[in-house]
A tleap script that builds the chain and sets N, CA, C and O, in Angstrom:
source leaprc.protein.ff14SB
mol = sequence {
  NTHR LYS ASP THR ALA LEU LEU ALA VAL VAL
  GLY PHE THR GLU LEU THR LEU ALA THR ARG
  GLN ALA GLY GLY ALA THR ARG GLU TYR MET
  LEU PHE PHE CYS ALA ALA GLY LEU LEU TYR
  LEU MET VAL SER LEU VAL SER ASN VAL VAL
  ILE ALA LEU ILE GLU ARG ARG ALA ARG ARG
  GLY MET PRO GLY PHE SER CSER
}
set mol.1.N position { 101.009 97.378 106.990 }
set mol.1.CA position { 100.463 96.018 106.942 }
set mol.1.C position { 99.045 96.450 106.392 }
set mol.1.O position { 98.505 97.544 106.553 }
set mol.2.N position { 98.590 95.418 105.748 }
set mol.2.CA position { 97.214 95.348 104.923 }
set mol.2.C position { 96.107 95.037 106.225 }
set mol.2.O position { 96.420 94.208 107.080 }
set mol.3.N position { 95.149 95.574 106.277 }
set mol.3.CA position { 94.123 95.101 107.250 }
set mol.3.C position { 93.647 93.750 106.971 }
set mol.3.O position { 93.396 92.938 107.862 }
set mol.4.N position { 93.531 93.531 105.781 }
set mol.4.CA position { 92.882 91.904 105.350 }
set mol.4.C position { 93.966 90.987 105.967 }
set mol.4.O position { 93.561 90.067 106.678 }
set mol.5.N position { 95.247 91.126 105.783 }
set mol.5.CA position { 96.524 90.379 106.518 }
set mol.5.C position { 96.308 90.253 107.775 }
set mol.5.O position { 96.287 89.056 108.062 }
set mol.6.N position { 96.111 91.024 108.804 }
set mol.6.CA position { 96.009 91.291 109.903 }
set mol.6.C position { 94.535 90.615 110.277 }
set mol.6.O position { 94.609 89.811 111.206 }
set mol.7.N position { 93.224 90.802 109.715 }
set mol.7.CA position { 92.309 90.137 109.993 }
set mol.7.C position { 92.380 88.582 109.927 }
set mol.7.O position { 91.647 87.920 110.662 }
set mol.8.N position { 93.328 87.930 108.982 }
set mol.8.CA position { 93.774 86.631 108.748 }
set mol.8.C position { 94.226 85.965 109.924 }
set mol.8.O position { 93.758 84.893 110.308 }
set mol.9.N position { 95.230 86.661 110.556 }
set mol.9.CA position { 96.059 86.292 111.483 }
set mol.9.C position { 95.330 86.250 112.855 }
set mol.9.O position { 95.572 85.370 113.682 }
set mol.10.N position { 94.229 87.461 113.098 }
set mol.10.CA position { 93.742 87.557 114.456 }
set mol.10.C position { 92.388 86.579 114.473 }
set mol.10.O position { 91.923 86.154 115.530 }
set mol.11.N position { 91.846 86.291 113.231 }
set mol.11.CA position { 91.070 85.527 113.407 }
set mol.11.C position { 89.508 86.210 113.762 }
set mol.11.O position { 88.705 85.830 114.614 }
set mol.12.N position { 89.397 87.288 112.844 }
set mol.12.CA position { 88.071 88.352 113.070 }
set mol.12.C position { 86.928 87.584 113.262 }
set mol.12.O position { 86.241 87.789 114.262 }
set mol.13.N position { 86.551 86.538 112.270 }
set mol.13.CA position { 85.330 85.733 112.298 }
set mol.13.C position { 85.350 85.205 113.933 }
set mol.13.O position { 84.545 85.598 114.778 }
set mol.14.N position { 86.420 84.256 114.171 }
set mol.14.CA position { 86.154 83.615 115.404 }
set mol.14.C position { 86.032 84.733 116.573 }
set mol.14.O position { 85.198 84.618 117.470 }
set mol.15.N position { 86.907 85.792 116.490 }
set mol.15.CA position { 86.709 86.829 117.611 }
set mol.15.C position { 85.254 87.493 117.797 }
set mol.15.O position { 84.806 87.694 118.926 }
set mol.16.N position { 84.526 87.830 116.606 }
set mol.16.CA position { 83.211 88.077 116.680 }
set mol.16.C position { 82.085 87.135 117.249 }
set mol.16.O position { 81.117 87.417 117.954 }
set mol.17.N position { 82.582 85.704 116.632 }
set mol.17.CA position { 81.742 84.679 117.158 }
set mol.17.C position { 81.648 84.623 118.742 }
set mol.17.O position { 80.610 84.658 119.403 }
set mol.18.N position { 82.885 84.532 119.187 }
set mol.18.CA position { 83.035 84.295 120.638 }
set mol.18.C position { 82.294 85.404 121.440 }
set mol.18.O position { 81.621 85.227 122.455 }
set mol.19.N position { 82.571 86.744 120.713 }
set mol.19.CA position { 82.217 87.918 121.319 }
set mol.19.C position { 80.366 87.806 121.613 }
set mol.19.O position { 79.791 87.987 122.686 }
set mol.20.N position { 79.782 87.470 120.339 }
set mol.20.CA position { 78.668 87.250 120.296 }
set mol.20.C position { 77.801 86.188 121.364 }
set mol.20.O position { 76.692 86.378 121.863 }
set mol.21.N position { 78.697 85.041 121.518 }
set mol.21.CA position { 78.407 84.178 122.232 }
set mol.21.C position { 78.455 84.545 123.802 }
set mol.21.O position { 77.628 84.004 124.536 }
set mol.22.N position { 79.361 85.414 124.320 }
set mol.22.CA position { 79.576 85.806 125.636 }
set mol.22.C position { 78.239 86.661 125.946 }
set mol.22.O position { 77.362 86.553 126.804 }
set mol.23.N position { 78.472 87.603 124.823 }
set mol.23.CA position { 77.205 88.560 125.100 }
set mol.23.C position { 75.965 88.105 125.160 }
set mol.23.O position { 75.198 88.784 125.843 }
set mol.24.N position { 75.381 86.814 124.464 }
set mol.24.CA position { 74.325 86.424 124.458 }
set mol.24.C position { 74.044 85.454 126.030 }
set mol.24.O position { 73.025 85.397 126.717 }
set mol.25.N position { 75.163 84.889 126.187 }
set mol.25.CA position { 74.840 84.133 127.677 }
set mol.25.C position { 74.796 85.157 129.008 }
set mol.25.O position { 74.120 84.862 129.994 }
set mol.26.N position { 75.537 86.316 128.938 }
set mol.26.CA position { 75.354 87.333 129.746 }
set mol.26.C position { 74.583 88.652 129.795 }
set mol.26.O position { 74.383 89.425 130.732 }
set mol.27.N position { 74.186 88.684 128.433 }
set mol.27.CA position { 73.287 90.036 127.979 }
set mol.27.C position { 74.045 91.341 128.281 }
set mol.27.O position { 73.469 92.381 128.602 }
set mol.28.N position { 75.410 91.211 128.151 }
set mol.28.CA position { 76.301 92.172 128.216 }
set mol.28.C position { 76.982 92.560 126.762 }
set mol.28.O position { 78.202 92.677 126.651 }
set mol.29.N position { 76.190 92.723 125.805 }
set mol.29.CA position { 76.866 92.788 124.620 }
set mol.29.C position { 77.659 93.879 124.367 }
set mol.29.O position { 78.672 93.791 123.672 }
set mol.30.N position { 77.211 95.098 124.970 }
set mol.30.CA position { 78.342 96.258 125.044 }
set mol.30.C position { 79.646 95.952 125.528 }
set mol.30.O position { 80.672 96.187 124.890 }
set mol.31.N position { 79.605 95.403 126.708 }
set mol.31.CA position { 81.014 95.076 127.377 }
set mol.31.C position { 81.721 94.371 126.521 }
set mol.31.O position { 82.803 94.833 126.160 }
set mol.32.N position { 81.270 93.114 126.015 }
set mol.32.CA position { 82.117 92.187 125.292 }
set mol.32.C position { 82.654 92.859 123.949 }
set mol.32.O position { 83.845 92.828 123.637 }
set mol.33.N position { 81.788 93.392 123.282 }
set mol.33.CA position { 82.061 94.054 122.156 }
set mol.33.C position { 83.249 95.386 122.449 }
set mol.33.O position { 84.120 95.602 121.605 }
set mol.34.N position { 83.182 95.997 123.388 }
set mol.34.CA position { 84.067 96.821 123.513 }
set mol.34.C position { 85.214 96.379 123.827 }
set mol.34.O position { 86.215 96.984 123.444 }
set mol.35.N position { 85.323 95.073 124.697 }
set mol.35.CA position { 86.455 94.463 125.127 }
set mol.35.C position { 87.086 93.898 123.819 }
set mol.35.O position { 88.295 94.059 123.649 }
set mol.36.N position { 86.297 93.211 122.834 }
set mol.36.CA position { 86.894 92.854 121.741 }
set mol.36.C position { 87.444 93.832 120.544 }
set mol.36.O position { 88.303 93.521 119.718 }
set mol.37.N position { 86.767 95.062 120.635 }
set mol.37.CA position { 87.505 95.955 119.939 }
set mol.37.C position { 88.674 96.567 120.646 }
set mol.37.O position { 89.480 97.215 119.978 }
set mol.38.N position { 88.829 96.435 121.832 }
set mol.38.CA position { 90.067 96.936 122.343 }
set mol.38.C position { 91.309 95.804 122.252 }
set mol.38.O position { 92.484 96.138 122.100 }
set mol.39.N position { 90.886 94.507 122.363 }
set mol.39.CA position { 91.921 93.633 121.811 }
set mol.39.C position { 92.143 93.844 120.816 }
set mol.39.O position { 93.364 93.933 120.690 }
set mol.40.N position { 91.405 94.065 119.518 }
set mol.40.CA position { 91.967 94.168 118.111 }
set mol.40.C position { 92.736 95.257 118.103 }
set mol.40.O position { 93.857 95.223 117.595 }
set mol.41.N position { 92.190 96.451 118.709 }
set mol.41.CA position { 93.142 97.583 118.541 }
set mol.41.C position { 94.265 97.237 119.040 }
set mol.41.O position { 95.200 97.461 118.271 }
set mol.42.N position { 94.589 96.719 120.150 }
set mol.42.CA position { 95.944 96.361 120.601 }
set mol.42.C position { 96.916 95.563 119.820 }
set mol.42.O position { 98.127 95.771 119.744 }
set mol.43.N position { 96.199 94.575 119.219 }
set mol.43.CA position { 96.986 93.884 118.331 }
set mol.43.C position { 97.467 94.582 117.014 }
set mol.43.O position { 98.622 94.484 116.599 }
set mol.44.N position { 96.566 95.230 116.452 }
set mol.44.CA position { 96.796 95.958 115.297 }
set mol.44.C position { 98.076 97.019 115.871 }
set mol.44.O position { 99.128 97.108 115.238 }
set mol.45.N position { 97.865 97.698 116.981 }
set mol.45.CA position { 99.149 98.504 117.161 }
set mol.45.C position { 100.625 97.883 117.439 }
set mol.45.O position { 101.694 98.279 116.974 }
set mol.46.N position { 100.412 96.911 118.234 }
set mol.46.CA position { 101.568 96.168 118.559 }
set mol.46.C position { 102.133 95.645 117.236 }
set mol.46.O position { 103.333 95.847 117.046 }
set mol.47.N position { 101.382 94.953 116.227 }
set mol.47.CA position { 101.866 94.564 115.091 }
set mol.47.C position { 102.394 95.598 114.092 }
set mol.47.O position { 103.304 95.385 113.291 }
set mol.48.N position { 101.789 96.622 114.219 }
set mol.48.CA position { 102.389 97.802 113.442 }
set mol.48.C position { 103.589 98.212 113.890 }
set mol.48.O position { 104.373 98.613 113.029 }
set mol.49.N position { 103.994 98.217 115.192 }
set mol.49.CA position { 105.216 98.553 115.930 }
set mol.49.C position { 106.268 97.775 115.270 }
set mol.49.O position { 107.226 98.191 114.619 }
set mol.50.N position { 105.852 96.318 115.610 }
set mol.50.CA position { 106.808 95.171 115.255 }
set mol.50.C position { 107.350 95.289 113.753 }
set mol.50.O position { 108.541 95.240 113.445 }
set mol.51.N position { 106.150 95.471 112.767 }
set mol.51.CA position { 106.757 95.484 111.667 }
set mol.51.C position { 107.485 96.668 111.189 }
set mol.51.O position { 108.314 96.645 110.280 }
set mol.52.N position { 107.129 97.689 111.849 }
set mol.52.CA position { 108.074 98.934 111.642 }
set mol.52.C position { 109.518 98.617 111.970 }
set mol.52.O position { 110.392 98.801 111.122 }
set mol.53.N position { 109.802 98.131 113.213 }
set mol.53.CA position { 111.088 97.510 113.526 }
set mol.53.C position { 111.677 96.634 112.561 }
set mol.53.O position { 112.812 96.793 112.113 }
set mol.54.N position { 110.943 95.763 112.262 }
set mol.54.CA position { 111.600 94.853 111.190 }
set mol.54.C position { 112.097 95.513 109.918 }
set mol.54.O position { 113.211 95.273 109.452 }
set mol.55.N position { 111.079 96.499 109.280 }
set mol.55.CA position { 111.182 97.106 108.061 }
set mol.55.C position { 112.733 97.928 108.220 }
set mol.55.O position { 113.653 97.869 107.404 }
set mol.56.N position { 112.715 98.776 109.651 }
set mol.56.CA position { 113.820 99.817 109.877 }
set mol.56.C position { 115.191 98.695 109.891 }
set mol.56.O position { 116.274 99.019 109.405 }
set mol.57.N position { 114.973 97.519 110.445 }
set mol.57.CA position { 116.415 96.522 110.416 }
set mol.57.C position { 116.576 96.168 109.224 }
set mol.57.O position { 117.762 96.244 108.905 }
set mol.58.N position { 115.762 95.733 108.233 }
set mol.58.CA position { 116.020 95.372 106.800 }
set mol.58.C position { 116.488 96.490 106.100 }
set mol.58.O position { 117.206 96.247 105.131 }
set mol.59.N position { 116.236 97.709 106.379 }
set mol.59.CA position { 116.742 98.792 105.602 }
set mol.59.C position { 117.972 99.215 105.847 }
set mol.59.O position { 118.547 99.934 105.030 }
set mol.60.N position { 118.534 98.845 106.965 }
set mol.60.CA position { 119.732 99.360 107.383 }
set mol.60.C position { 120.873 99.032 106.489 }
set mol.60.O position { 121.216 97.880 106.224 }
set mol.61.N position { 121.415 100.061 106.058 }
set mol.61.CA position { 122.871 100.037 105.145 }
set mol.61.C position { 122.310 100.042 103.727 }
set mol.61.O position { 123.046 99.746 102.785 }
set mol.62.N position { 121.027 100.369 103.545 }
set mol.62.CA position { 120.635 100.445 102.136 }
set mol.62.C position { 120.661 101.832 101.832 }
set mol.62.O position { 120.301 102.669 102.659 }
set mol.63.N position { 121.175 102.207 100.389 }
set mol.63.CA position { 121.579 103.558 100.080 }
set mol.63.C position { 120.295 104.006 99.453 }
set mol.63.O position { 119.583 103.302 98.737 }
set mol.64.N position { 120.028 105.500 99.864 }
set mol.64.CA position { 118.468 105.706 99.568 }
set mol.64.C position { 117.390 105.904 100.569 }
set mol.64.O position { 116.517 106.750 100.377 }
set mol.65.N position { 117.416 105.138 101.656 }
set mol.65.CA position { 116.619 105.127 102.564 }
set mol.65.C position { 117.331 105.692 103.839 }
set mol.65.O position { 118.459 105.328 104.173 }
set mol.66.N position { 116.480 106.739 104.618 }
set mol.66.CA position { 116.874 107.096 105.909 }
set mol.66.C position { 116.139 106.347 107.027 }
set mol.66.O position { 115.116 105.708 106.778 }
set mol.67.N position { 116.585 106.415 108.082 }
set mol.67.CA position { 115.976 105.617 109.320 }
set mol.67.C position { 115.112 106.687 109.842 }
set mol.67.O position { 114.425 106.493 110.844 }
savepdb mol mol.pdb
quit
């Protein structure tokens, strides 16, 4: 998947805005930015696994492709 498409789905701008607001309210910027980074990483990893499963299913029975 393209990173730009994933950014559109996750709403990177909204995620960073919420992170900055939470960090500003509590003065725990590092905590919230680490949490946002982990959340984004988890969404990226899960979406890559799901897309790989969909691709494998779509390629089933196609000549020239191995699973």
